[in-house]
C-alpha positions in Angstrom: -53.8 -85.2 61.8 -54.5 -81.8 63.1 -56.4 -81.5 66.6 -59.4 -79.4 66.3 -59.1 -76.2 68.5 -61.4 -76.5 72.0 -62.8 -72.7 71.9 -63.9 -71.3 69.0 -63.2 -67.6 70.5 -61.2 -66.1 73.1 -62.6 -62.7 74.8 -60.7 -60.8 77.5 -62.4 -58.0 79.9 -60.9 -55.7 82.4 -63.0 -54.3 85.4 -63.0 -54.4 88.6 -66.1 -55.9 90.9 -68.3 -53.2 91.1 -69.2 -54.1 87.7 -69.8 -57.9 88.0 -73.3 -57.5 86.9 -72.5 -55.9 83.9 -69.5 -58.4 82.9 -72.0 -61.4 83.3 -74.7 -59.5 80.6 -71.7 -59.3 78.4 -71.1 -62.7 78.6 -74.7 -63.9 78.5 -75.3 -62.1 75.6 -72.4 -63.7 74.0 -73.7 -67.2 75.0 -76.9 -66.6 73.2 -75.0 -67.0 70.1 -71.8 -68.8 70.7 -70.6 -71.8 72.5 -66.6 -72.6 72.9 -66.1 -69.3 74.3 -62.5 -69.1 76.5 -63.1 -65.8 78.5 -60.2 -64.0 80.6 -60.8 -61.3 83.2 -58.3 -59.0 84.1 -58.9 -58.0 87.6 -57.6 -57.0 91.2 -60.9 -57.6 93.2 -62.9 -60.9 91.9 -63.0 -63.3 94.8 -62.6 -66.9 93.8 -66.2 -68.3 94.3 -67.2 -65.7 91.9 -65.4 -67.4 88.9 -66.1 -70.8 90.9 -69.8 -69.9 90.4 -69.9 -68.8 87.0 -67.7 -71.4 85.4 -70.5 -74.0 86.7 -72.5 -72.2 84.5 -70.3 -71.8 81.2 -69.9 -75.5 81.1 -73.4 -75.8 79.5 -71.9 -73.7 76.9 -68.3 -75.6 76.8 -67.0 -72.1 77.9 -64.9 -71.3 81.0 -63.6 -68.1 82.3 -60.2 -67.5 83.9 -59.3 -65.6 86.5 -56.1 -62.6 85.6 -55.0 -61.2 88.5 -53.1 -57.3 88.3 -50.8 -57.3 91.0 -49.6 -53.9 90.1 -50.0 -50.7 91.6 -48.8 -48.5 88.6 -52.2 -47.7 87.6 -53.5 -46.4 91.1 -52.8 -42.4 90.4 -53.3 -42.6 86.4 -55.8 -39.8 85.3 -58.8 -41.3 83.4 -62.6 -40.2 83.4 -64.8 -39.3 86.5 -67.0 -42.5 85.6 -64.1 -44.9 84.8 -61.9 -46.5 87.5 -58.1 -47.4 87.2 -59.1 -51.1 85.8 -59.4 -49.6 82.4 -55.8 -49.8 82.5 -55.7 -53.4 83.0 -55.9 -53.9 79.1 -52.7 -53.0 78.8 -51.7 -56.8 80.4 -53.6 -58.4 77.6 -50.3 -59.8 75.8 -48.6 -60.0 79.3 -51.3 -62.5 80.7 -53.0 -64.2 77.7 -51.0 -66.5 75.3 -53.3 -66.8 72.7 -52.4 -65.2 69.2 -55.8 -63.6 68.9 -58.0 -62.0 71.7 -61.2 -60.3 71.4 -61.3 -57.5 74.1 -64.4 -56.1 75.0 -65.5 -53.3 77.5 -68.3 -54.1 80.4 -70.6 -51.7 79.2 -71.6 -53.3 76.2 -74.1 -55.8 74.7 -73.8 -58.5 71.8 -77.1 -58.7 69.9 -75.8 -61.4 67.1 -73.3 -63.6 66.0 -69.7 -62.4 65.8 -68.1 -64.9 63.8 -67.5 -62.6 60.9 -65.5 -60.0 63.3 -63.4 -62.5 64.8 -62.5 -64.4 61.5 -61.1 -61.2 60.2 -57.6 -61.8 59.1 -55.5 -59.2 61.2 -52.0 -61.1 60.4 -50.9 -57.7 59.2 -52.3 -55.7 61.8 -52.3 -54.9 65.7 -56.0 -55.0 65.9 -59.2 -54.4 64.0 -61.3 -51.6 65.7 -64.0 -48.9 64.8 -63.6 -45.0 64.4 -64.4 -43.5 67.8 -67.4 -41.0 66.5 -66.5 -38.3 69.7 -62.9 -37.7 68.8 -63.8 -37.8 65.0 -66.8 -35.0 65.8 -64.6 -33.3 67.9 -61.1 -33.2 66.5 -61.9 -34.1 63.1 -59.6 -37.1 63.8 -59.8 -40.8 63.3 -58.9 -42.6 66.3 -60.3 -46.0 67.3 -62.4 -46.9 70.1 -60.5 -49.0 72.6 -63.5 -50.2 74.3 -63.7 -53.4 71.6 -60.5 -54.4 69.8 -59.7 -57.8 67.8 -56.3 -58.2 68.5 -53.1 -59.6 67.3 -51.3 -60.6 70.5 -47.9 -61.3 68.7 -48.1 -57.6 67.5 -48.7 -56.7 71.2 -46.1 -58.3 72.4 -43.5 -57.3 69.9 -44.6 -53.6 70.6 -44.3 -54.2 74.4 -47.2 -52.5 75.3 -47.1 -52.7 79.0 -43.7 -51.1 79.3 -44.8 -48.5 76.2 -47.8 -47.7 77.9 -46.8 -46.8 81.2 -43.8 -44.9 79.5 -46.2 -42.5 77.8 -48.0 -41.8 81.1 -45.0 -40.5 82.7 -43.9 -38.5 79.6 -45.3 -34.9 80.6 -44.5 -34.0 76.9 -47.2 -36.2 75.7 -51.0 -35.2 75.9 -53.5 -38.0 76.8 -56.9 -36.8 76.8 -58.6 -39.8 76.6 -56.2 -42.0 78.9 -55.7 -45.5 77.9 -57.2 -45.0 74.6 -55.1 -42.1 73.7 -52.4 -44.4 74.6 -53.2 -47.0 72.4 -53.8 -44.9 69.6 -50.1 -43.7 69.7 -48.8 -46.7 70.3 -50.7 -48.4 67.2 -51.2 -45.3 64.7 -51.7 -46.5 61.3 -51.3 -49.9 62.5 -54.9 -51.0 63.0 -57.9 -52.2 60.7 -60.8 -50.4 60.4 -64.2 -52.2 61.0 -68.0 -51.4 60.2 -69.5 -49.7 63.1 -71.7 -52.6 63.6 -69.2 -54.4 65.5 -68.5 -51.1 68.0 -71.8 -49.2 67.4 -71.1 -46.0 69.9 -74.3 -44.8 71.8 -72.4 -41.5 72.9 -75.8 -41.0 74.7 -74.2 -38.0 76.6 -73.6 -35.9 73.4 -77.1 -36.2 71.6 -76.0 -33.7 69.0 -73.1 -36.3 67.9 -75.6 -39.0 67.9 -78.1 -37.4 65.6 -75.1 -36.9 63.1 -74.6 -40.6 62.4 -77.2 -43.2 61.2 -79.1 -44.7 63.8 -79.0 -48.8 63.7 -78.6 -51.7 65.9 -75.1 -53.2 65.7 -74.0 -56.5 66.5 -72.4 -54.7 69.4 -73.8 -52.1 71.2 -71.4 -49.9 73.1 -72.9 -47.2 75.8 -70.1 -45.1 75.6 -69.7 -41.9 77.7 -71.2 -41.6 81.2 -74.8 -42.1 80.1 -75.2 -46.0 80.8 -78.6 -48.0 80.7 -77.8 -49.2 84.3 -77.3 -45.9 85.8 -79.7 -42.6 85.9 -77.4 -39.8 85.2 -78.8 -36.3 85.5 -78.9 -34.0 82.5 -78.6 -30.9 84.5 -81.5 -28.1 83.7 -78.8 -25.6 82.2 -77.5 -28.0 79.9 -80.9 -29.5 79.3 -82.0 -26.2 78.3 -79.5 -25.3 75.6 -80.0 -29.1 74.4 -83.7 -28.5 73.9 -83.1 -25.0 72.3 -80.9 -26.5 69.8 -83.2 -29.7 69.2 -81.1 -32.2 70.4 -83.5 -33.7 73.2 -87.4 -34.0 73.3 -89.6 -31.7 75.6 -90.3 -35.1 77.6 -86.6 -35.5 78.2 -85.8 -32.3 79.2 -88.9 -32.7 81.8 -87.2 -35.7 83.0 -83.8 -34.6 83.6 -82.4 -38.0 82.8 -80.3 -38.8 79.5 -82.2 -40.6 76.9 -79.9 -44.1 76.4 -80.8 -45.7 73.2 -81.1 -49.4 72.7 -81.3 -49.4 76.6 -83.7 -52.2 76.2 -81.4 -54.2 74.8 -79.4 -54.2 77.9 -82.1 -54.9 80.4 -83.5 -57.7 78.3 -80.3 -59.5 79.0 -79.9 -58.6 82.1 -83.2 -60.1 83.3 -82.3 -63.7 81.9 -81.3 -66.4 84.2 -78.8 -68.6 83.1 -81.6 -71.4 82.1 -83.3 -68.4 79.8 -80.0 -68.2 77.9 -79.4 -71.9 77.4 -83.3 -71.7 75.8 -82.5 -68.6 73.8 -79.1 -69.9 72.4 -78.7 -70.0 69.2 -81.3 -67.4 68.4 -80.8 -64.9 65.4 -82.6 -61.4 66.2 
């Protein structure tokens, strides 16, 4: 007799403690639609008390979160974007620290707005991952790279590739260009080994680049991803000089220019979840938007 798996989904995240509120928003947004989720947080600095408290809430959803500590100092000197910390490189450890065969990796700057079953159940037996094209790379470089902020991972393929070792080798190879840091590394390692998915599963806002955003259809994805430095939880100045250029090109409104802040589409979706306490999440569980 086959034994039914206790957990429906395996979801990994990688971040530092400064983003703990954002991590909780991601988890709450997922648990509005799902039970039986096994979360793994790759980190260096989250206290044990944080996991204990959160697990007390997750019990109500037949779910759990595990503390996966990164002990290495390999990433402290690696270059990334000014608004991203070394924690972005912790995802290299997914196949090292997580035993499950299939893992959905999510960045902390996202919010889930619907069921993920159709994405999670995608057959990736022959692929290293399923992911969505990065619109910035496509626009600027006319190249199809996947965005590494949302990846449905075939952990067996990642182990075969020995991702951690190969990634670190690429970082010290001066002949290799890595403009997008770890995302560039993963695209090199898995070129032609990933399954392209519809962008509803990683609808990238790219709010810092309104000239790019207007090129693709505005819709409400199942996973809204607030890429670039413009986040719903940050107030980022647009700059008068750049703002004037964007205004003259018609990329922003006069109101946005006067406000001198980036307008982040779908910011309300993030704030609605952020305001929910755990009792609210329990009441909303199973709601379809």
